C-alpha positions in Angstrom: 141.8 12.4 132.3 138.0 12.7 133.6 135.4 11.8 130.6 135.0 16.0 130.2 138.5 16.4 128.9 139.5 17.9 132.7 142.4 16.4 135.0 142.4 15.1 138.2 145.0 16.9 139.8 147.2 16.5 143.0 148.9 19.7 144.7 151.9 18.2 146.8 153.0 20.9 149.8 149.2 22.4 149.2 149.8 24.2 152.7 153.1 25.8 151.9 154.3 29.2 150.1 154.4 27.9 146.8 151.6 25.2 147.1 148.9 27.9 148.2 150.2 29.8 145.2 149.7 27.0 143.0 145.8 27.0 143.8 145.3 30.5 143.6 147.0 30.2 139.8 145.0 26.5 138.6 142.0 28.4 139.5 142.9 32.2 138.2 143.6 30.5 135.0 140.9 28.2 134.4 142.9 25.0 134.4 141.0 22.2 133.4 140.5 20.9 137.1 137.9 17.6 137.2 139.1 16.8 140.7 141.6 18.8 142.9 143.4 16.7 145.5 145.5 19.0 148.0 148.0 16.7 149.8 150.8 17.4 152.7 152.5 15.7 155.4 150.7 13.8 158.0 151.3 17.0 160.1 149.2 19.1 157.4 146.4 16.8 157.0 143.1 17.7 157.8 143.8 21.5 157.5 141.5 23.5 155.4 142.7 25.0 151.7 140.8 27.2 149.2 140.8 26.2 145.7 138.0 28.4 143.0 136.2 29.7 146.2 135.7 26.0 147.5 137.3 24.9 150.9 139.3 21.5 150.4 140.5 19.6 153.4 144.2 18.4 153.0 144.8 14.8 152.7 148.3 12.9 153.8 150.2 11.9 151.2 150.1 8.1 150.8 150.5 5.4 148.2 146.4 5.1 148.4 145.8 9.0 148.4 147.9 9.5 145.2 146.0 6.8 143.0 144.0 8.0 140.3 145.5 11.5 139.5 146.8 12.2 136.2 149.2 15.4 136.9 150.8 16.1 140.2 152.1 19.5 140.9 154.8 19.1 143.5 156.6 22.0 145.7 157.2 19.7 149.2 160.7 19.7 149.1 163.8 17.6 147.5 163.7 14.8 150.2 159.8 14.1 149.0 160.4 14.4 145.6 163.2 12.3 145.8 161.1 9.5 147.5 157.7 10.1 146.2 158.0 11.3 142.4 158.6 7.4 141.0 155.5 6.5 143.2 153.5 9.6 141.7 154.6 8.4 138.2 154.2 4.5 138.4 150.4 5.5 140.0 149.6 7.1 136.7 150.3 10.8 137.1 152.5 13.3 134.8 154.6 15.2 137.2 155.7 19.0 137.4 158.0 19.3 140.0 159.4 22.6 142.3 162.1 21.2 143.7 165.6 21.0 143.2 166.3 17.3 143.4 165.7 16.6 139.7 166.4 19.4 137.4 169.8 18.4 136.3 169.2 14.8 135.6 169.7 14.0 132.0 166.7 12.6 131.3 164.3 15.2 132.7 163.7 18.6 130.8 163.8 21.7 133.0 161.5 24.3 131.5 160.5 27.7 131.7 157.6 28.6 129.9 158.2 31.2 126.7 161.8 30.3 127.3 161.9 26.5 125.9 158.6 25.3 125.7 159.6 22.3 123.3 161.6 20.9 125.9 158.4 19.5 127.5 157.9 16.9 124.7 160.7 14.8 125.9 159.1 14.4 129.3 159.8 10.3 130.6 156.8 11.0 133.5 158.3 14.0 135.4 159.1 18.3 134.3 161.2 20.0 136.5 160.6 23.8 137.4 163.9 25.7 137.9 165.1 27.4 140.9 162.9 30.8 141.3 166.1 32.9 140.8 167.0 31.4 137.6 163.5 31.8 136.2 162.9 35.0 136.2 166.7 35.7 134.9 165.9 33.2 131.8 162.7 35.2 131.1 164.7 38.5 130.8 168.1 36.5 129.0 166.4 34.3 126.1 165.4 37.3 123.8 168.9 38.7 124.2 170.5 35.6 123.8 168.1 35.1 120.5 169.0 38.7 119.4 172.7 38.9 119.9 174.4 35.8 121.4 176.1 35.4 124.7 179.5 35.3 126.0 179.6 35.9 129.3 177.4 36.1 132.1 177.6 37.6 135.8 174.4 37.9 137.9 174.2 39.5 141.3 170.8 38.3 143.4 168.7 40.3 146.0 166.3 37.6 147.3 163.2 37.8 148.9 162.4 35.9 152.4 159.5 34.1 150.9 161.7 32.0 149.0 162.5 30.2 152.0 159.1 29.8 153.0 156.6 30.9 155.6 158.8 30.3 158.6 161.1 32.8 157.3 158.5 35.6 156.5 157.3 35.3 159.9 160.7 35.6 161.3 161.5 38.9 159.3 158.5 40.3 160.6 159.0 39.4 164.4 162.5 40.6 163.8 161.8 44.0 162.1 159.3 44.4 165.1 162.1 43.7 168.1 164.7 45.8 166.6 162.1 48.8 166.2 161.5 47.9 169.6 165.3 47.9 170.6 165.0 43.8 171.5 167.4 41.4 171.2 167.4 39.3 168.2 167.9 35.3 167.6 168.0 34.5 164.3 166.6 30.9 164.1 165.9 30.3 160.3 168.9 32.1 158.7 172.5 32.2 160.3 172.4 36.0 160.9 169.8 38.3 161.5 167.6 39.4 158.0 165.7 42.3 159.3 167.6 45.6 158.5 170.4 43.3 157.0 171.8 42.0 154.1 173.2 38.2 154.1 175.4 37.1 151.3 174.3 33.7 151.5 171.6 31.7 150.2 171.3 28.2 151.0 174.4 26.4 152.0 178.4 26.0 151.2 179.2 22.5 150.5 182.7 21.6 151.7 185.5 23.0 149.4 183.2 25.2 147.6 183.2 29.0 147.9 179.9 29.3 146.2 176.4 28.1 147.7 174.3 26.0 146.4 171.9 28.4 145.2 174.7 29.8 143.2 175.6 26.8 141.8 171.7 26.2 140.7 171.6 29.6 139.0 174.7 28.8 137.0 174.1 24.9 136.0 170.5 25.9 135.1 171.1 28.9 133.6 173.6 26.6 131.2 170.8 24.0 130.2 167.7 25.8 129.8 169.7 28.1 127.1 171.7 25.3 125.8 174.7 27.3 126.6 178.4 25.6 126.1 181.1 25.4 128.4 182.6 28.6 126.5 179.8 30.9 127.9 181.3 32.3 131.1 178.9 32.5 134.4 179.1 33.8 137.9 176.4 34.4 140.3 176.4 36.2 143.9 173.3 35.1 145.6 172.1 37.6 148.7 169.5 37.4 151.2 167.5 40.8 151.8 164.8 42.1 153.9 162.1 41.8 151.4 158.8 39.7 151.8 158.6 38.8 148.0 160.0 39.6 144.8 163.7 38.6 143.8 165.9 41.7 142.2 168.6 40.7 140.4 171.6 43.1 138.9 172.7 41.3 135.7 175.6 42.0 133.5 175.6 40.2 129.8 178.3 40.2 127.4 176.8 39.4 123.9 178.4 38.0 120.9 177.5 40.7 118.6 176.6 44.5 119.8 173.4 45.0 120.9 172.7 48.7 122.1 170.7 49.9 124.9 168.1 50.8 122.4 167.8 47.9 121.0 167.7 46.0 124.1 164.8 47.5 125.0 163.0 47.0 121.8 163.8 43.5 121.7 162.7 42.9 125.5 159.5 45.0 124.8 158.3 42.3 122.4 159.2 39.6 124.5 156.4 37.6 126.1 156.3 37.4 130.1 158.3 40.8 130.5 157.8 44.5 130.9 160.3 46.9 130.3 160.0 49.4 132.9 163.0 51.9 132.2 162.9 55.8 132.8 164.9 55.8 135.4 165.3 59.9 135.5 161.7 59.8 136.5 162.4 57.1 139.3 160.5 54.5 136.7 162.2 50.9 137.3 161.7 47.6 138.7 160.8 47.3 142.0 160.1 44.0 144.6 157.5 45.8 145.8 155.5 46.7 142.7 156.5 42.9 141.5 154.7 41.2 143.6 151.6 39.8 142.8 152.3 40.2 139.4 152.9 37.5 136.5 155.2 39.2 134.3 159.0 39.4 134.8 159.9 43.5 135.1 163.1 44.9 133.5 164.9 48.1 133.5 168.0 49.8 134.1 168.9 48.9 130.7 172.4 50.2 129.8 175.9 50.2 128.2 178.8 48.8 130.6 181.3 51.6 130.1 184.0 48.9 130.7 183.3 46.7 128.0 181.6 47.8 124.2 179.6 44.5 124.0 178.2 44.6 127.4 175.0 45.6 129.2 174.0 46.1 132.8 169.9 45.3 133.6 168.0 45.4 136.6 165.6 42.4 136.7 162.7 42.1 139.4 160.0 38.9 139.5 157.5 37.9 142.2 159.5 34.6 143.0 156.2 32.7 144.4 154.2 33.4 141.1 156.3 33.3 138.2 159.4 32.1 140.0 157.6 28.9 141.1 153.7 28.5 141.1 152.9 30.3 137.8 155.4 28.5 136.0 154.3 25.4 137.4 150.9 25.8 136.1 152.1 27.2 133.1 154.1 24.0 132.2 150.8 22.2 133.1 149.0 24.0 130.3 151.8 23.0 127.6 151.3 19.6 128.7 147.7 19.8 128.2 147.8 21.8 125.1 150.2 19.1 123.3 148.2 16.2 124.5 151.1 15.2 126.7 149.4 14.6 130.4 150.5 10.8 130.0 153.1 9.0 131.0 155.6 7.2 128.4 155.3 3.3 128.4 158.1 1.9 130.6 158.6 5.4 132.2 161.7 5.4 134.7 163.2 8.1 136.9 167.1 7.7 137.1 
């Protein structure tokens, strides 16, 4: 830490969709930064990024360029994180990692700010950021779990292309233009055309598994973050839709005790990081296009499931680049700062 109580912060993957949003959020929230070091692959080194109205040159991530950092916020992909996280920690930085690689490791806390804040205290040099889809679901679900418990959860997601990255955004826009002009579309980022289409596959299918890796993430991460036993049933279907930013989710939750829609609205309205928009007769409910650029998770269409007396349906929407990734990473950094936890424990190592 610098002498003035500020931190030397590295942002790995600084030129990507999430990395650039991390830079924006760090500046917006006035995180105590003494030095901001944007890092990326050799291919992106030398390009410029903006932080707090200053233009910074991106450095290639090397064993030399990571030295002297107090905090590293990483969103450069699982392979990079698997290789480099131990090196970042060895160099003295506490890591907040946005990739999937470390999330389910037993010695790595998986943290959603305002949901399971206390978990940061157990870090061994690294705190994992959950999947963007899981993230907004946890913000909406935690108040319900606290108020009435949970027996079963079914979630169907409608995920925007920005969750895949900038190339996916480009592909959607180019495909949309091509379709409108009557031209042939050749998918590259996704297995099928995404423009004017709905693709029931997010990420990949592993051999012998009917669920995608994204669906498995949502189910496993939900259980870890909320501390749910195997007795709680969880099922997920993840779908890609032709939206640039904003993941939407249809959530069906069966509670342990009865929770009326009216009480559920009150519980959610009082929860941090949530906005209730629920007057469907006047067309008021969460929309992906309205959630883009906002920090809050939005919830609406709160109603009783007519097939079960202790079951509610919800519609949840959030900006997958902000609360779903960058904002939460910065909020975790803030928790570490507030609790004096921006320090690597003696003998720390990742397993």
